[in-house]
C-alpha angles and dihedrals in degrees: 000000000000118000112264116267096258089064099034097042100044129135091277092057092055094045092050101042103029112019105038109082090211099052105024118125095207139014133226089245093054090048092049092052090049091053088048091054091048092048092047091052092049092047091047089056087048090233117159117232120201100147131038129193115193104193114204088008093170108180090359093247094161093044101090093046092048089050089051093048095042106029094167095051126095115229125217120191114204117194137164094209109097087196090061096042091053092043097046107018098246122157110265114229150107126267085228099056110016112127132196133190090227132028122248127244094222124024117187122189117175130168095355114100098067090064090061131084112250096257090049093048089050091053090044089056092053092046094051085058095053091046092057 
């Protein structure tokens, strides 16, 4: 069983895998390009976006680009890390159990499911469908 999110996704995890240029797994530029790709696909489909849910938003590396591409949309960052929720103001929750009174126009879930046990990942996939 993996450690709980408050132990696994602490400040040290983000320093090592997101902020340290020698050990990071992704750059801000790469995440910006990813957000551009998602936005281009959505615009190509002529799909209006007024609400965005970024599941497992981490440091929010796609947020600025989503806000540029969809200036009228509200952005909700959902994060399991209490550390990041406190630091960045994200909504604390799980991809498997997060509930919303209304669905979102755009739901993005990147680099999250591999951290979940199989049963929880299955629940997360069903829940993401409900959130769309």
